[in-house]
N, C-alpha and C positions, 0 to 999 in steps of 0.2 A: 578522625575516627576511622574505623575499619568498615568498608563498604563492599559487599559481595554482589556482583551482578550475575544473574542466571538466565541463560538464553541459548537454546540449541544452535542458533545461527549467529551467535555473538560475533561482531558487535551489534548488528541489527539496528534497532531503534536507539541503542545506547552509544552509537559511534562517536557522537560529539560530547555527550554527557560524561561518560566514563573518564576520558582524558582531561576534561575540564575540572572534574572533581579531584583528580590526581594532581593537577597543577595548583590546586588550592591547599595541598598538603595532606590530603586524605590518603589512607592506605587502601588501594583499590585492587581487587581480585575479581576475576571472572571465572565462572564455572560453566563449561559447555560440553557438548558431546564429543567423543573421541574422533568422529569422522569430520568434524568441522575444520576445514583448512583455511578459513578466511583470516587475513592478517588482522592482528589485534593491537589496539593502541595501549593495552595494559597487560599485566601478567595474567596468564590463563592456566587453569587446571582443568582436567577433562574427566568426565564420567563415562562408564562403559555404556555402549549402545545396547538398549534392551532387545532381546530376541522378539521377533514377531509373535503376537498372541494369536493362537489358533482358537477361533471361536466362531460358531455358526451363526449366532444371533447378531444381526446388524444393530440391534438396539443397544447392546452392551459392549460391542467391540471397541468403539472409540474410547469409552471410559477405561476399559481394560488396558488398551494401549497407553493411555495417559497415566494410569496408575502404575504400570510397569516402568514407564520412564521416570515417574516421580520416585519410585523405589530405588532405581539406580542412582538418581541424584542424591537421595537421602543416604545411601551407602557411601557415596563419595564424600558427602558432607561429614558423616561420622568419622571417616578416616582423617579428614582435615582436623577435626576436633580432637580425636583420641591420639593420633600420632604426631600432630604438629601443634596442638594447643590452640588452634585457630578458632576464634569466636568473633563473628562480625557484630558490629553495632547495628548495622542496617543491611537487610537483604532486599534487593530490587530485582524481581524476576518477571518474565513474560508468562502470563497465565495460560497461553494457548495450547500448550502441549503437556501440561500436568507436572511441570518441573518443580513447582513450588508446593505441591500437595502435602508433602510430609516433612518439610523443613522445620516446622515448629517442633517436631518431635526430637530434632537434633539440637536446635538452638532456640529454646523457648524464651530466652532472654532478649533475643534480637527483635528489632522492629522489622516487620514484614510488609514490604510494598509490592504491589503487582501492577504490571502494565496490562490494563484491561482493554484490549483492542476492540472487542465486540462480544455480544451475547446473542445466540441464535434465538429467533422468534418465529412463530408459526404464521403470523400475518404481518403485512406491511413491509416485508423485507424481501430478500432474495428468493426464498422458497416458494412464494406465491406470486411472483412478479411477471414471469415470462411464460405464458401458456403454451408457447411452441415447444418447450422442453420440459416443463414441470407438470407433475400429476397431482393436482390438489386432492385432498381427501384425508380421512382419519389416519391412515398408515403414514402418510407423509408428515402430518402434524406430530404424531407420536415420535417418529424418528428424529424430527427437528428438536423436539423438546428434550429427548435423551442426549442429544449432542451437547447440551449446555451443562450437564451434571458436573463435569470437572471445573468448568468456569465458575459455577456457583460456589462450589466447595472452596476454590481458591480465593474468591472474594470474601466469603464468610470468615476465613482464617486470617485474612489480611488486616493490618492496621489501617491501611489506606490504599487507594488505587489511583491510577492515572489513565485517563482516556484522551486521545488526541483531538477529538472533535465533539461538538454537542450531539450530533447525530449518533455517534458511536456510544457516547455515554448514555443516551436515552434508550438504548437497547436493553439496558439493565433495569430490573424492577426498582421502584422507589427506595426500598429499604437498603438496597445495595448501591444505588445511584448516590445516596447520601455520603458514601465513603469516597466518592470520586472527585478528583481535581481534573479540570479540563485544561490541557496545554498541548499544543502540537509539538512534534519533534523539532520543527524549525526548518526554515528554508534559507539557504545561503544566498541572500539577495546580491551580495557583492560579487560572488562567483558567477552568478547568472545574469548580471547586468547586460543589457543589449550591447552588441558589438558590431558596429557597421563594417568592420574589417573581416568578419567571420567568413569562413569558406567551409563547405561540406562537400566531400567527394564520395560518390557512391562506391563502396568497396568493390575492388576488382575491375573498376572502370576508370575512365578519365573524365566522366561526367561530374562537373563541379558546379555547385550552386552558391550564390551569394545573396545577401539581403536585397530584396526587391524582386528577385526571381519569383515565378509563379509556382510555389511549392506548397503542397498540402501535406501535413504531417499527422501521423497517428501512432501513439506509443502505448504499449502495455507490456508487462512481463511475459504474458502468454496471450496468444490470439484466440479468444474464446468468447462465448456468449455473455458471461458475467460482465465483461468489459465492452460489450456492444459491437464486437467485431462483425457479427452478421448484419446488423443495421448499417454499419459503415460500408461494408462491401456492397450491399444492395443499393446504396445511394450512389456509388462510384460511377456506374455507367452513364448516368445523366450528367454528372459533374464533368467527366472527361469529354463527353460529346459536346457540351456547351463551352468548354475551355480547352481548345486543341493544343495550347502551349503548356498546359499544366502538367506537373509531375507529382507523383504521390510517393512519399517515403513512409514505409510501415515498419516500425520496430516492434519486435516481439518474437518469442520462441514458439515452436510448433506444438508443444504439449499443452496441458491445462494446469492452471494453478488452483482453480476453484471448480467445483462441480465435477460431473462425470464426463468421460470421453465420449465422442459420438459412436453410435452403434453401427453406422453405415458408411464410415469413411476412416481413412488413416488418422486424420486429425481435424479439428475444427477449422484450422487454416485451410486445409485442402478442400473440405466440404463446401465452404462458402466461396472460395475462389473458383471452384469448378462450377458453381451455380451461375456465376456472372462472367466467366472467362471469355466466352464467345462475344461478349459485348464490351470488352475492354481492349484498349491498345496497350498490350503488356510491355511495350518498350518504354512506357511512361509510368509503370507501376513497379516499384522497387521494394522487395521484401528484404530487409536488412538483418533479420535475426536479432541477436543481442550484440550491441556495440559498446565500445569503451565510453566511460562517462564523459570524457572531454569531447569526443565526437558527437555524443548525444547533445551536449550543450551547444556545440556549433550548429547542429541540425536545427535546434529550436531557434537559433538566431537567424537562420535563413528562411524560416517558415513564414509564409504569408498568411496561412490559415491553419489552425491546429484543432483537430477534432478529438473530443474526449467523451466517452460514454461509460456509464456504469449502472448496474443494478443498484437498488438501495442496499448498500454494503459498505465495506471499508473504502474510504477515499484514497485514491492513488497519490503517491508522492509526485508522480509526473504531472498531474494537473496543477499542483501548487508551483512546481518548478517552471512549467510553461507560462504560468501567469507572471512569475517573477522575472522570466526572460522577456517579458513584453510581447508575448504572442497574442494574435487575434484568436480568441477562443470561441468555438462553437461546441456546446456541451449538452449532455442530456438533462432534461428537466426532471431530475430525481432529487430526493431529499438531501443526500450528502453533498451534492453539487450546489444546491441552492444555498447552502451554508456559506459558501465562499464566492459564488458568482450571482450577481444581480442582473437579471436580463436587461439588456440595453445600456448597462452602465459599465460592467466589467467583463462582459461577454454576451453571447447570444445563447439562449436556452431553447432547445427543441425537444418535443416529445420523443422519448426513446424509440418508439415504434413507428413514427411518422416518416417513412422513407422519402416520399416526395418533399416533405418539409426539410429533411436533412439535405437533400440534393439542392434545394433552393438556397438554403442558408450557406452551404459550402460554396456554391457558385457565386453568391453575393460577396462572400469574403474574398474570393480570388479575383473577382471582377472589379470590385470597388474598395480597395484597401483603405482609401481615405475615410470611408464610412466607419471603419473599425479603429482608426488611429486614436481617437479619444478613449476608446475602450481598452486598447493596448496599454496606454499610459495609466489609466485608472486601475487596471488589473495589477500592474506592477506596484503601483503606489499602495494598493490594499495589502499586498503581500509584505511589502517593506514595513508598513505601519503596524500590522497585526501578527505577522508570522515570521518576521526576520529572526534568523538563528541567533545572531550575536547580540542584538539590542533588545530582543523581546523574549523569545522562547527559552534560550539557554539560561539566562538569569532566573527565570521562573522555575525551570527544571532543577537547577541547583538548589534553589530555596525549598523546593518540594522535598528533596532528599535530605538536605541539612536540617530542615525543620522537623523531620520525623523523630529525631532523637530527643527533641525538646517537648514532643507531644506526650502527655501522660498515658 
């Protein structure tokens, strides 16, 4: 059958699914924005990037941007239909940017699936979690509610949706939650298997680490409060003071992926580094920026202790990958993390804001790796049993898409 993927950052979450469906004989096409230069495993067509929407109201700006993007996607879809006779049997698009909003008007006969990553909520999630940066109140709750308009519309129009975790699915109201199948994108446990021969060299230096070295790792796309960068940095002085041989490898870019930039600093990275810099031995703290995936895997394999924190929000791939790599995990005791880590069994959980607790747990992980050895093995086993790409997730994802055409 003909399957169309729609994603402004394609392949994104479809990086394994799209080629797997192509290998099964389906006719696969992807529709993405013209500025997307990512390599694609399948044929791609592009839609015009919408112009920025000029609007003073913060309440309606996001929906206006999403609607403008959805309109551009619909125009490209109409051209595919009118000029090339293309009619997909199944459309599978990410709902986050409005790309699927108007596709029913072009292809009413197609089954419409959406990747439903998250719905914004006013309580129990990111917007009311961290009092240091957030301003609770009616205006904030109104703004948060308004941000979900395009997500709700996308789900209402969809025949079915897919959410990667229980936590993310539960952010949707019950009437929309009923449309969702829960299946993670999958973790390549074979690629991430522990490697005793792994080596990681800090870029631009001759400093090389191997398994067994005293290495503390922290990974995120961006170094920002949403992913606990501030709590991690505030815990570091005590950790490095107690462990004079330890080195810290920090992966992440300087900007922000979620939330607002700081008002009083160049970046969140700089703000919280400056806060503790005079108490750190900077010769042992290595900011790596963004690194190639192979180097990232090697880094996980030399890690003695891996720290992961997140607000109640989308769970990072890096946590799942670090578990599959057999890392000793110390993670925030927040709802999305508790779904995959059981305290004392597959890792250690620490209150997100308990800085002394973080210092103690990280010191313990570095000082007594034997204590974490059973948790390392259990973490990897859990990933391989429940989240492995090849044996578990990919077959379920394929069945989800192929089953759509059989659903009345």
